[in-house]
Kinemage of the C-alpha trace (Angstrom):
@kinemage 1
@onewidth
@group {chain A} dominant
@subgroup {mainchain}
@vectorlist {calphas} color= white
{ca met a 1} P 0.000 0.000 0.000
{ca ser a 2} L 1.230 3.453 -0.879
{ca lys a 3} L 2.145 6.053 1.712
{ca lys a 4} L -0.815 8.154 0.559
{ca gly a 5} L -3.153 5.213 1.095
{ca arg a 6} L -1.782 4.590 4.559
{ca asn a 7} L -2.258 8.258 5.422
{ca ile a 8} L -5.867 8.166 4.247
{ca ile a 9} L -6.558 5.105 6.425
{ca trp a 10} L -4.800 6.698 9.423
{ca ile a 11} L -6.706 9.975 9.036
{ca gly a 12} L -9.991 8.098 8.518
{ca gly a 13} L -9.376 6.041 11.657
{ca leu a 14} L -8.519 9.164 13.615
{ca leu a 15} L -11.723 10.835 12.453
{ca ile a 16} L -13.740 7.765 13.518
{ca val a 17} L -12.068 7.788 16.940
{ca leu a 18} L -12.651 11.534 17.367
{ca thr a 19} L -16.268 11.269 16.217
{ca thr a 20} L -16.923 8.317 18.497
{ca ser a 21} L -15.212 10.047 21.404
{ca ser a 22} L -17.193 13.210 20.760
{ca phe a 23} L -20.408 11.199 20.810
{ca met a 24} L -19.486 9.100 23.839
{ca phe a 25} L -18.314 12.025 25.955
{ca lys a 26} L -20.839 14.622 24.825
{ca thr a 27} L -22.642 15.996 27.847
{ca phe a 28} L -26.348 15.259 28.272
{ca glu a 29} L -27.095 18.610 29.896
{ca asp a 30} L -29.948 20.510 28.299
{ca asp a 31} L -31.617 23.813 29.165
{ca gln a 32} L -35.059 22.396 28.300
{ca phe a 33} L -35.313 21.147 31.907
{ca cys a 34} L -35.983 24.489 33.534
{ca ile a 35} L -38.332 24.276 36.507
{ca tyr a 36} L -41.244 26.721 36.512
{ca phe a 37} L -43.778 27.007 39.334
{ca asp a 38} L -47.466 27.913 39.145
{ca glu a 39} L -47.535 31.633 39.934
{ca his a 40} L -51.326 31.677 40.174
{ca leu a 41} L -51.271 29.065 42.924
{ca ile a 42} L -48.378 30.826 44.652
{ca ser a 43} L -50.486 33.991 44.825
{ca gly a 44} L -53.520 32.040 46.006
{ca lys a 45} L -51.458 30.370 48.710
{ca lys a 46} L -50.165 33.704 50.019
{ca ala a 47} L -53.668 35.144 50.102
{ca phe a 48} L -55.099 32.112 51.905
{ca leu a 49} L -52.382 31.888 54.537
{ca ser a 50} L -52.468 35.628 55.256
{ca glu a 51} L -56.238 35.716 55.607
{ca ala a 52} L -57.231 36.179 59.248
{ca val a 53} L -59.179 33.435 60.993
{ca glu a 54} L -62.069 34.550 63.146
{ca pro a 55} L -61.765 33.101 66.668
{ca asp a 56} L -64.295 30.320 67.215
{ca thr a 57} L -64.401 28.741 70.634
{ca ala a 58} L -66.594 25.945 69.257
{ca ile a 59} L -63.819 24.680 66.985
{ca ser a 60} L -61.893 21.762 68.425
{ca arg a 61} L -58.145 21.938 68.063
{ca pro a 62} L -56.785 18.495 68.932
{ca asn a 63} L -53.092 17.746 68.845
{ca ile a 64} L -51.940 15.900 65.725
{ca ile a 65} L -49.158 13.352 65.408
{ca ile a 66} L -48.382 11.741 62.046
{ca ile a 67} L -45.906 8.870 62.326
{ca leu a 68} L -44.507 7.827 58.966
{ca ala a 69} L -42.411 4.674 58.640
{ca asp a 70} L -40.018 4.288 55.712
{ca asp a 71} L -40.271 1.289 53.349
{ca leu a 72} L -42.389 -0.635 55.859
{ca gly a 73} L -44.631 -3.110 54.049
{ca gln a 74} L -48.183 -3.640 55.236
{ca thr a 75} L -47.490 -7.275 56.106
{ca asp a 76} L -44.369 -6.328 58.076
{ca val a 77} L -46.791 -5.307 60.848
{ca ser a 78} L -48.328 -7.967 63.096
{ca leu a 79} L -51.773 -6.333 63.039
{ca tyr a 80} L -51.809 -7.171 59.308
{ca gly a 81} L -50.752 -10.787 59.801
{ca asn a 82} L -46.984 -10.861 60.350
{ca arg a 83} L -46.097 -13.761 62.617
{ca leu a 84} L -42.310 -13.372 62.453
{ca ile a 85} L -42.223 -9.923 64.048
{ca thr a 86} L -44.638 -8.614 66.668
{ca thr a 87} L -45.389 -4.887 66.635
{ca pro a 88} L -47.753 -4.382 69.602
{ca asn a 89} L -47.244 -0.627 69.875
{ca ile a 90} L -47.899 0.111 66.225
{ca asp a 91} L -50.817 -2.349 66.362
{ca ser a 92} L -52.309 -0.470 69.327
{ca ile a 93} L -52.980 2.602 67.171
{ca gly a 94} L -55.356 0.594 65.001
{ca gln a 95} L -56.734 -1.432 67.894
{ca glu a 96} L -57.609 1.741 69.800
{ca gly a 97} L -58.904 3.469 66.672
{ca val a 98} L -59.394 2.445 63.064
{ca thr a 99} L -57.378 0.021 60.937
{ca phe a 100} L -57.608 0.485 57.183
{ca arg a 101} L -57.302 -2.893 55.506
{ca asn a 102} L -56.932 -1.319 52.063
{ca gly a 103} L -54.809 1.734 52.767
{ca tyr a 104} L -52.806 3.070 49.833
{ca ile a 105} L -50.044 5.594 49.316
{ca ser a 106} L -50.074 7.940 46.294
{ca ser a 107} L -46.742 6.705 44.893
{ca pro a 108} L -44.643 3.553 45.325
{ca val a 109} L -41.523 5.618 45.996
{ca cys a 110} L -40.462 7.919 48.839
{ca ser a 111} L -40.387 11.557 47.781
{ca pro a 112} L -43.516 11.735 45.587
{ca ser a 113} L -45.572 9.890 48.208
{ca arg a 114} L -44.460 12.376 50.885
{ca ala a 115} L -45.392 15.275 48.622
{ca gly a 116} L -48.896 13.845 48.283
{ca leu a 117} L -49.240 13.127 52.001
{ca leu a 118} L -48.327 16.645 53.110
{ca thr a 119} L -50.503 18.432 50.535
{ca gly a 120} L -53.613 16.245 50.250
{ca arg a 121} L -53.194 16.402 46.464
{ca tyr a 122} L -51.920 13.989 43.856
{ca gln a 123} L -48.312 15.080 43.513
{ca asn a 124} L -48.796 14.707 39.755
{ca arg a 125} L -50.879 17.902 39.851
{ca phe a 126} L -47.785 19.961 40.652
{ca gly a 127} L -44.998 18.007 38.964
{ca his a 128} L -43.446 16.242 41.977
{ca glu a 129} L -43.942 12.933 40.208
{ca leu a 130} L -40.468 11.371 40.304
{ca gln a 131} L -37.626 11.133 42.782
{ca pro a 132} L -35.519 14.312 43.006
{ca asn a 133} L -32.069 13.639 41.605
{ca his a 134} L -28.829 15.487 42.262
{ca arg a 135} L -26.759 13.220 40.044
{ca tyr a 136} L -27.544 12.440 36.401
{ca leu a 137} L -25.557 10.436 33.857
{ca arg a 138} L -23.251 12.877 32.126
{ca asn a 139} L -22.581 11.080 28.832
{ca met a 140} L -22.788 7.800 26.928
{ca val a 141} L -19.667 6.444 28.619
{ca glu a 142} L -21.399 6.616 31.973
{ca tyr a 143} L -24.596 5.214 30.488
{ca phe a 144} L -22.879 2.092 29.123
{ca phe a 145} L -20.823 1.674 32.290
{ca phe a 146} L -23.939 1.440 34.462
{ca lys a 147} L -25.881 -0.471 31.813
{ca leu a 148} L -23.274 -3.227 31.712
{ca met a 149} L -22.403 -3.332 35.422
{ca pro a 150} L -24.034 -6.468 36.922
{ca lys a 151} L -24.146 -4.915 40.389
{ca phe a 152} L -26.349 -2.076 39.097
{ca lys a 153} L -29.236 -4.453 38.410
{ca pro a 154} L -32.235 -4.480 39.006
{ca leu a 155} L -31.817 -0.797 38.151
{ca ser a 156} L -31.440 0.241 34.540
{ca pro a 157} L -30.006 3.661 33.609
{ca val a 158} L -32.070 5.977 31.438
{ca arg a 159} L -30.508 6.902 28.118
{ca ala a 160} L -31.363 10.576 28.160
{ca lys a 161} L -31.227 13.099 25.349
{ca gly a 162} L -30.722 15.801 27.920
{ca val a 163} L -30.617 16.277 31.679
{ca pro a 164} L -31.098 19.281 33.967
{ca ser a 165} L -28.199 21.622 34.617
{ca pro a 166} L -26.573 21.605 38.089
{ca glu a 167} L -28.480 24.808 38.926
{ca glu a 168} L -31.829 23.260 38.036
{ca arg a 169} L -31.071 20.103 40.012
{ca leu a 170} L -30.745 22.202 43.153
{ca arg a 171} L -34.288 23.510 42.576
{ca gln a 172} L -35.865 20.071 42.645
{ca gly a 173} L -38.234 19.892 45.582
{ca leu a 174} L -41.769 20.503 46.807
{ca pro a 175} L -42.984 23.463 44.718
{ca pro a 176} L -43.630 26.729 46.609
{ca ser a 177} L -47.151 26.774 45.133
{ca glu a 178} L -48.212 23.949 47.457
{ca ile a 179} L -49.694 24.386 50.922
{ca thr a 180} L -48.264 21.848 53.355
{ca leu a 181} L -50.301 20.541 56.254
{ca ala a 182} L -47.905 22.393 58.562
{ca glu a 183} L -48.546 25.716 56.807
{ca phe a 184} L -52.276 25.046 56.919
{ca leu a 185} L -52.255 24.266 60.643
{ca lys a 186} L -50.107 27.256 61.553
{ca lys a 187} L -52.964 29.368 60.235
{ca tyr a 188} L -54.964 27.887 63.116
{ca asp a 189} L -52.248 28.614 65.707
{ca tyr a 190} L -50.661 25.181 65.858
{ca ala a 191} L -47.064 24.725 66.976
{ca thr a 192} L -45.457 22.575 64.286
{ca ala a 193} L -42.447 20.288 64.076
{ca leu a 194} L -40.785 17.995 61.569
{ca ile a 195} L -38.574 15.410 63.236
{ca gly a 196} L -36.964 12.858 60.924
{ca lys a 197} L -36.560 12.378 57.192
{ca trp a 198} L -37.672 15.221 54.899
{ca his a 199} L -36.755 14.166 51.321
{ca leu a 200} L -38.718 16.969 49.693
{ca gly a 201} L -35.804 19.155 48.628
{ca ala a 202} L -33.100 21.328 50.139
{ca ala a 203} L -33.600 24.512 48.118
{ca asp a 204} L -34.490 27.626 50.097
{ca phe a 205} L -38.161 27.363 49.103
{ca ala a 206} L -38.347 23.617 49.789
{ca met a 207} L -36.612 23.162 53.131
{ca pro a 208} L -38.935 22.410 56.064
{ca cys a 209} L -38.211 25.662 57.900
{ca ala a 210} L -39.711 27.487 54.901
{ca arg a 211} L -42.730 25.156 54.693
{ca gly a 212} L -44.537 25.806 57.957
{ca phe a 213} L -42.429 23.934 60.484
{ca asp a 214} L -41.458 25.914 63.581
{ca tyr a 215} L -38.973 23.252 64.602
{ca gln a 216} L -36.941 20.818 62.520
{ca tyr a 217} L -34.618 17.997 63.465
{ca gly a 218} L -33.412 15.405 60.999
{ca phe a 219} L -32.011 15.133 57.494
{ca tyr a 220} L -33.001 16.078 53.937
{ca glu a 221} L -31.794 13.048 51.954
{ca ala a 222} L -33.615 9.765 51.316
{ca phe a 223} L -31.312 8.028 53.804
{ca thr a 224} L -28.557 8.503 56.351
{ca leu a 225} L -26.680 6.340 58.834
{ca tyr a 226} L -28.467 5.232 61.988
{ca ala a 227} L -25.167 5.075 63.884
{ca glu a 228} L -21.429 5.112 63.305
{ca gln a 229} L -20.307 1.983 61.496
{ca glu a 230} L -17.511 1.463 64.063
{ca asp a 231} L -19.977 1.316 66.975
{ca thr a 232} L -19.631 -2.178 68.497
{ca ser a 233} L -23.252 -2.102 69.738
{ca ile a 234} L -24.450 -1.943 66.120
{ca val a 235} L -24.798 -4.717 63.535
{ca asn a 236} L -24.087 -3.415 60.018
{ca met a 237} L -25.481 -5.395 57.106
{ca pro a 238} L -24.446 -4.078 53.670
{ca val a 239} L -26.253 -5.829 50.825
{ca val a 240} L -23.099 -6.448 48.808
{ca lys a 241} L -24.815 -7.494 45.587
{ca glu a 242} L -26.870 -4.325 45.214
{ca tyr a 243} L -25.454 -1.065 43.864
{ca met a 244} L -28.196 1.038 45.444
{ca asp a 245} L -27.218 -0.206 48.900
{ca tyr a 246} L -23.518 0.378 48.144
{ca his a 247} L -24.327 3.931 47.029
{ca gln a 248} L -26.243 4.646 50.236
{ca trp a 249} L -23.472 3.390 52.513
{ca arg a 250} L -20.930 5.442 50.608
{ca gln a 251} L -22.951 8.673 50.459
{ca ala a 252} L -24.195 8.465 54.043
{ca ser a 253} L -20.711 7.872 55.442
{ca gly a 254} L -19.825 10.767 57.700
{ca arg a 255} L -23.370 12.177 57.564
{ca thr a 256} L -22.417 15.098 55.344
{ca gly a 257} L -24.361 17.107 52.760
{ca asn a 258} L -28.053 16.230 52.684
{ca cys a 259} L -27.332 13.173 54.859
{ca ala a 260} L -26.277 15.467 57.712
{ca ile a 261} L -28.398 15.699 60.857
{ca leu a 262} L -29.627 19.278 61.170
{ca arg a 263} L -31.543 21.245 63.761
{ca asn a 264} L -33.727 24.078 62.501
{ca cys a 265} L -32.311 23.662 59.006
{ca cys a 266} L -28.911 25.093 59.889
{ca glu a 267} L -27.250 23.651 63.008
{ca his a 268} L -25.193 20.536 62.234
{ca met a 269} L -25.704 17.900 64.922
{ca glu a 270} L -23.260 15.159 65.904
{ca glu a 271} L -25.266 12.179 67.190
{ca ala a 272} L -23.719 9.063 68.686
{ca lys a 273} L -27.013 7.495 69.762
{ca tyr a 274} L -29.010 5.240 67.405
{ca leu a 275} L -31.045 7.567 65.210
{ca thr a 276} L -34.484 5.972 65.639
{ca asp a 277} L -34.142 6.498 69.391
{ca val a 278} L -32.877 10.062 68.928
{ca leu a 279} L -35.897 11.009 66.830
{ca thr a 280} L -38.213 9.803 69.592
{ca asp a 281} L -36.227 11.825 72.152
{ca glu a 282} L -36.665 14.937 70.024
{ca ala a 283} L -40.376 14.245 69.535
{ca ile a 284} L -40.907 13.914 73.289
{ca arg a 285} L -39.037 17.159 73.938
{ca phe a 286} L -41.230 18.964 71.418
{ca ile a 287} L -44.431 17.592 72.981
{ca asp a 288} L -43.242 18.573 76.458
{ca ala a 289} L -42.565 22.119 75.286
{ca his a 290} L -45.996 22.494 73.634
{ca gln a 291} L -48.333 20.363 75.735
{ca ser a 292} L -50.390 23.389 76.762
{ca glu a 293} L -51.167 24.446 73.168
{ca pro a 294} L -52.313 22.568 70.061
{ca phe a 295} L -49.364 21.033 68.275
{ca phe a 296} L -48.679 19.208 65.019
{ca leu a 297} L -45.833 16.708 65.101
{ca tyr a 298} L -44.802 15.167 61.791
{ca leu a 299} L -42.513 12.274 62.718
{ca pro a 300} L -41.158 10.538 59.604
{ca tyr a 301} L -38.769 7.901 60.946
{ca asn a 302} L -36.286 6.581 58.395
{ca ala a 303} L -36.655 3.028 59.738
{ca pro a 304} L -36.546 0.419 58.346
{ca his a 305} L -35.071 1.986 55.168
{ca ser a 306} L -31.523 0.989 54.271
{ca pro a 307} L -28.625 1.248 55.018
{ca leu a 308} L -29.374 -1.726 57.230
{ca gln a 309} L -28.076 -1.077 60.743
{ca ala a 310} L -29.589 -2.564 63.893
{ca gln a 311} L -28.833 -2.330 67.564
{ca lys a 312} L -27.199 -5.588 68.629
{ca lys a 313} L -29.640 -6.080 71.506
{ca tyr a 314} L -32.494 -6.283 68.976
{ca phe a 315} L -30.495 -8.352 66.483
{ca asp a 316} L -29.754 -10.935 69.180
{ca ser a 317} L -33.456 -11.361 69.940
{ca phe a 318} L -34.132 -12.697 66.416
{ca ile a 319} L -31.766 -15.657 66.504
{ca his a 320} L -34.508 -17.802 64.914
{ca ile a 321} L -34.222 -15.806 61.654
{ca lys a 322} L -31.361 -17.410 59.724
{ca asp a 323} L -31.103 -14.919 56.842
{ca pro a 324} L -28.869 -12.123 58.237
{ca val a 325} L -30.439 -9.432 56.045
{ca lys a 326} L -33.961 -10.334 57.167
{ca arg a 327} L -32.736 -10.597 60.747
{ca val a 328} L -31.353 -7.036 60.772
{ca tyr a 329} L -34.545 -5.821 59.095
{ca ala a 330} L -36.676 -7.490 61.783
{ca ala a 331} L -34.495 -5.939 64.482
{ca met a 332} L -34.957 -2.468 62.966
{ca ile a 333} L -38.742 -2.895 62.864
{ca lys a 334} L -38.844 -4.103 66.460
{ca asn a 335} L -36.753 -1.097 67.504
{ca leu a 336} L -39.145 1.180 65.621
{ca asp a 337} L -42.132 -0.400 67.344
{ca asp a 338} L -40.574 0.108 70.772
{ca glu a 339} L -39.926 3.772 69.983
{ca val a 340} L -43.491 4.291 68.781
{ca gly a 341} L -44.548 2.737 72.088
{ca arg a 342} L -42.308 5.068 74.072
{ca leu a 343} L -43.829 8.076 72.319
{ca leu a 344} L -47.410 6.896 72.866
{ca gln a 345} L -46.718 6.153 76.516
{ca his a 346} L -45.435 9.685 76.976
{ca val a 347} L -48.579 11.118 75.384
{ca asp a 348} L -50.589 8.976 77.814
{ca his a 349} L -48.413 10.105 80.736
{ca leu a 350} L -49.164 13.742 79.909
{ca gln a 351} L -52.883 12.848 79.737
{ca leu a 352} L -53.064 14.059 76.143
{ca ser a 353} L -54.335 10.878 74.480
{ca glu a 354} L -58.013 11.862 74.472
{ca lys a 355} L -57.313 15.051 72.556
{ca thr a 356} L -54.563 13.816 70.243
{ca ile a 357} L -55.033 12.437 66.719
{ca val a 358} L -52.390 9.794 65.995
{ca val a 359} L -51.894 8.637 62.416
{ca phe a 360} L -49.544 5.819 61.446
{ca leu a 361} L -48.629 4.755 57.912
{ca ser a 362} L -45.660 4.015 55.655
{ca asp a 363} L -44.403 6.005 52.684
{ca asn a 364} L -44.597 2.974 50.346
{ca gly a 365} L -44.509 -0.793 50.397
{ca gly a 366} L -41.603 -2.918 51.566
{ca ala a 367} L -38.402 -2.922 49.504
{ca thr a 368} L -38.145 -6.414 48.012
{ca ser a 369} L -35.120 -5.469 45.888
{ca asn a 370} L -32.677 -5.688 48.807
{ca gly a 371} L -34.000 -8.974 50.188
{ca thr a 372} L -35.437 -7.564 53.408
{ca thr a 373} L -39.070 -8.558 52.813
{ca asp a 374} L -41.421 -10.062 50.226
{ca asn a 375} L -44.788 -8.353 51.012
{ca lys a 376} L -46.659 -11.656 50.631
{ca pro a 377} L -49.440 -12.260 49.787
{ca tyr a 378} L -49.068 -9.098 47.733
{ca arg a 379} L -47.034 -9.001 44.564
{ca gly a 380} L -44.047 -6.710 44.088
{ca gly a 381} L -42.813 -3.996 46.380
{ca lys a 382} L -41.362 -0.514 46.480
{ca phe a 383} L -41.013 1.073 43.002
{ca thr a 384} L -43.819 -1.078 41.527
{ca asn a 385} L -47.500 -0.389 40.917
{ca phe a 386} L -48.383 -3.808 42.259
{ca glu a 387} L -50.143 -4.054 45.625
{ca gly a 388} L -46.852 -4.723 47.402
{ca gly a 389} L -45.609 -1.290 46.382
{ca leu a 390} L -48.779 0.739 46.963
{ca lys a 391} L -50.555 -0.872 49.901
{ca val a 392} L -49.293 0.167 53.344
{ca pro a 393} L -50.140 -0.137 57.042
{ca phe a 394} L -52.550 2.722 57.765
{ca met a 395} L -54.239 3.489 61.105
{ca ile a 396} L -55.761 6.449 62.954
{ca arg a 397} L -56.403 6.775 66.686
{ca tyr a 398} L -58.604 9.590 68.022
{ca pro a 399} L -60.786 8.573 70.970
{ca ala a 400} L -62.989 11.683 70.714
{ca met a 401} L -64.301 10.679 67.278
{ca ile a 402} L -63.224 7.105 66.450
{ca gly a 403} L -64.337 4.076 68.447
{ca pro a 404} L -61.745 1.418 69.352
{ca gly a 405} L -61.414 -1.692 67.226
{ca thr a 406} L -62.852 -0.119 64.089
{ca val a 407} L -61.867 -1.906 60.884
{ca tyr a 408} L -62.498 -0.259 57.515
{ca asp a 409} L -62.252 -2.246 54.284
{ca gln a 410} L -62.939 0.255 51.493
{ca pro a 411} L -59.869 1.675 49.689
{ca val a 412} L -58.457 4.864 51.203
{ca ile a 413} L -55.314 6.805 50.349
{ca ser a 414} L -52.738 8.903 52.167
{ca leu a 415} L -54.162 12.042 50.503
{ca asp a 416} L -57.195 11.656 52.783
{ca ile a 417} L -55.191 12.566 55.888
{ca phe a 418} L -54.968 16.293 55.086
{ca val a 419} L -58.683 16.644 54.372
{ca thr a 420} L -59.753 14.478 57.315
{ca ile a 421} L -57.650 16.530 59.733
{ca ala a 422} L -59.060 19.770 58.315
{ca ser a 423} L -62.551 18.409 58.958
{ca met a 424} L -61.643 17.290 62.479
{ca ile a 425} L -60.567 20.812 63.433
{ca gly a 426} L -63.437 22.493 61.568
{ca ala a 427} L -61.154 24.313 59.120
{ca ala a 428} L -62.081 25.279 55.562
{ca leu a 429} L -59.822 24.261 52.696
{ca pro a 430} L -58.534 26.857 50.209
{ca ala a 431} L -60.825 27.109 47.189
{ca asp a 432} L -58.184 27.858 44.553
{ca arg a 433} L -56.949 24.264 44.153
{ca val a 434} L -58.220 20.715 43.906
{ca phe a 435} L -57.808 18.486 46.947
{ca asp a 436} L -57.920 14.800 46.106
{ca gly a 437} L -58.327 13.572 49.658
{ca val a 438} L -61.693 12.811 51.250
{ca asp a 439} L -62.911 13.340 54.817
{ca leu a 440} L -62.895 9.770 56.119
{ca leu a 441} L -64.770 10.372 59.381
{ca pro a 442} L -68.328 9.996 58.010
{ca tyr a 443} L -67.351 6.699 56.372
{ca ile a 444} L -65.549 5.345 59.418
{ca ser a 445} L -68.520 6.203 61.657
{ca gly a 446} L -71.085 4.796 59.232
{ca gln a 447} L -72.769 8.143 58.639
{ca lys a 448} L -71.981 7.732 54.940
{ca ala a 449} L -72.349 4.494 53.022
{ca gly a 450} L -70.316 3.368 50.044
{ca ala a 451} L -66.689 4.018 49.242
{ca pro a 452} L -64.897 7.335 49.905
{ca his a 453} L -63.364 7.190 46.405
{ca asp a 454} L -64.941 6.161 43.113
{ca arg a 455} L -61.452 5.525 41.806
{ca leu a 456} L -57.799 5.899 42.801
{ca phe a 457} L -54.978 6.770 40.421
{ca trp a 458} L -51.200 6.428 40.205
{ca arg a 459} L -48.723 7.714 37.635
{ca ser a 460} L -44.934 7.524 37.561
{ca asp a 461} L -43.911 8.687 34.104
{ca phe a 462} L -44.808 5.782 31.763
{ca asn a 463} L -46.446 3.696 34.528
{ca lys a 464} L -50.145 4.441 34.990
{ca ser a 465} L -52.741 2.713 37.154
{ca val a 466} L -56.332 3.053 38.236
{ca leu a 467} L -58.377 1.166 40.823
{ca lys a 468} L -62.162 1.172 40.436
{ca asn a 469} L -64.783 -1.190 41.846
{ca gly a 470} L -62.136 -3.722 42.781
{ca trp a 471} L -60.588 -3.767 39.301
{ca lys a 472} L -57.041 -2.513 38.905
{ca leu a 473} L -55.588 -1.604 35.531
{ca ile a 474} L -51.827 -1.165 35.122
{ca ile a 475} L -50.605 0.349 31.865
{ca asn a 476} L -46.890 0.367 31.099
{ca glu a 477} L -46.033 2.485 28.076
{ca phe a 478} L -42.347 1.516 28.281
{ca asp a 479} L -42.901 -2.136 27.376
{ca asn a 480} L -46.475 -1.680 26.056
{ca ser a 481} L -47.900 -4.070 28.613
{ca val a 482} L -51.460 -4.010 29.955
{ca gln a 483} L -52.501 -5.766 33.158
{ca leu a 484} L -55.981 -6.059 34.619
{ca tyr a 485} L -56.644 -7.651 38.000
{ca his a 486} L -59.754 -8.195 40.081
{ca leu a 487} L -58.308 -7.596 43.545
{ca pro a 488} L -61.131 -9.036 45.684
{ca ser a 489} L -60.592 -12.450 44.065
{ca asp a 490} L -56.930 -12.053 43.115
{ca thr a 491} L -55.083 -10.248 45.908
{ca ser a 492} L -51.708 -11.420 44.625
{ca glu a 493} L -52.316 -10.094 41.071
{ca lys a 494} L -51.526 -13.402 39.395
{ca asn a 495} L -54.392 -13.619 36.903
{ca asn a 496} L -54.090 -10.939 34.225
{ca gln a 497} L -57.578 -10.597 32.686
{ca tyr a 498} L -56.987 -7.854 30.129
{ca lys a 499} L -57.789 -10.223 27.235
{ca val a 500} L -60.974 -11.454 28.911
{ca his a 501} L -62.392 -7.972 29.565
{ca pro a 502} L -61.290 -5.681 26.703
{ca glu a 503} L -64.286 -3.386 27.267
{ca leu a 504} L -63.253 -2.870 30.898
{ca val a 505} L -59.694 -2.098 29.811
{ca arg a 506} L -61.068 0.593 27.484
{ca glu a 507} L -63.266 2.021 30.231
{ca leu a 508} L -60.470 2.193 32.793
{ca ser a 509} L -57.983 3.523 30.219
{ca gly a 510} L -60.451 6.314 29.563
{ca glu a 511} L -60.538 7.071 33.293
{ca ile a 512} L -56.762 7.476 33.281
{ca asp a 513} L -56.888 9.675 30.172
{ca arg a 514} L -59.447 12.017 31.739
{ca trp a 515} L -57.464 12.198 34.972
{ca glu a 516} L -54.266 13.020 33.086
{ca glu a 517} L -55.919 16.035 31.508
{ca glu a 518} L -55.823 17.648 34.959
{ca leu a 519} L -52.128 16.955 35.547
{ca val a 520} L -48.862 18.644 34.638
{ca lys a 521} L -45.684 17.101 33.316
{ca pro a 522} L -43.019 15.997 35.809
{ca leu a 523} L -40.823 18.951 36.777
{ca trp a 524} L -37.653 16.863 36.412
{ca pro a 525} L -36.746 13.656 34.553
{ca arg a 526} L -35.902 10.256 36.004
{ca val a 527} L -32.389 8.826 36.165
{ca val a 528} L -33.085 5.106 36.379
{ca asn a 529} L -35.803 2.527 35.856
{ca tyr a 530} L -36.443 -0.443 38.095
{ca val a 531} L -36.673 -3.833 36.379
{ca tyr a 532} L -38.980 -6.145 38.291
{ca lys a 533} L -39.051 -9.879 37.530
{ca asp a 534} L -41.083 -12.750 38.905
{ca lys a 535} L -42.471 -15.988 37.524
{ca tyr a 536} L -45.358 -14.101 35.919
{ca gly a 537} L -43.278 -11.691 33.884
{ca lys a 538} L -40.729 -8.902 33.623
{ca tyr a 539} L -41.812 -5.271 34.007
{ca val a 540} L -40.074 -1.914 34.026
{ca phe a 541} L -41.089 0.821 36.470
{ca ala a 542} L -40.049 4.478 36.459
{ca ile a 543} L -38.441 5.904 39.576
């Protein structure tokens, strides 16, 4: 071959390498992902919150405590049938009040479900539809690295055409247009506190101290360490085969950034004590300081969310559980139950029980992906639109209005808590926005017949679901799958009947379409999908 020919080949090869490199390392950042908030609702919120409330001595102002567990499946609680772990203190809330057998959360993943809980509105109405993300894949090199890394499964990276800029990522959080339950209750002279996990953003407008909470203690991230890893009284249980668990251990190490423990959104706290216990200590201190006035305590424990760390004294009590991951998980739940009991006992000691509403629920179903639980008899878990991801333990205790031992079977959802509490204190809701929750009291008491909701909806990007008259439709636009289950006769969602009832699929699809007309697009894109597999199929869910 001539020298000229060799030069042509060399130059051509160089051009291919440069072109490929340019493609592989080209940044995904794109200015199309600018976050805009609803200015009309922001104005309406300001007007509502600044409007004076006429004193009314007839209005009851009970204390309110909302206890939120993290990744606790419904069947992880003994009141719902668990025989491996006993949770007498959590159970007592339902036994002394109402237990919802079909209690749902508005999203199968942490942050969106919390946004719905604290606003009484489907989070899809204001764009808080997906997990906030501070780290996106930067280029195709990173995409293929995570795509091909076995440890990254069951997650699958999203091949994005563009991702938000670093500035826009910092603005991901609960939009300032939304009225939190804390802001609402402050209007009625409640002392308010958030003690525990926030996970609704760390921007100035999103942090809890700007969203109606007089007092804050806890952390902003989805997770943090429960104790120092070197503490000999702690059993650490990394799930070595799972990248998500590895990422959490690494990021939480040292409790820095959004994993830091903060007081009043600014003071960095060094805590040596096990975190679940610390949060109860803080909750008790807040109650003691405000026992003579109406208070709202939002207590979102991070237990039993990973990283998996248990106090050895609890771990040792579950010697009959051979799987070490499940054993640590059981120990964390038992610890949580004891701390719930300690809090309730203190409320009793202060003689506040009769005038205190206590709500207990979880932010989503149990996390099957890390081997801690299986949610049986329900299918799936956290991240999925199956019952194992959406159905949670849900109870309310309020002796003044709810008789002990009440069991309610109709479907209810976490969005109902805001509206029910507003009704309990005789407070009017703002008229400038739709509230999706329903006042549950008339249904619990039997004053109203039928179901509180004609239908319930869920949407996480391409995953869409509706539940109506016992029929649940799951549409997945990623893999073009359609699933239809009759839950009263098929609790485990094993028998897909979409081919048997095409007319019902059309009807329920139409319900979803009409609901979506009221929604906005997600304010930020997803980073990963979750690939769920079982003997009935393989499905992809957006996170």
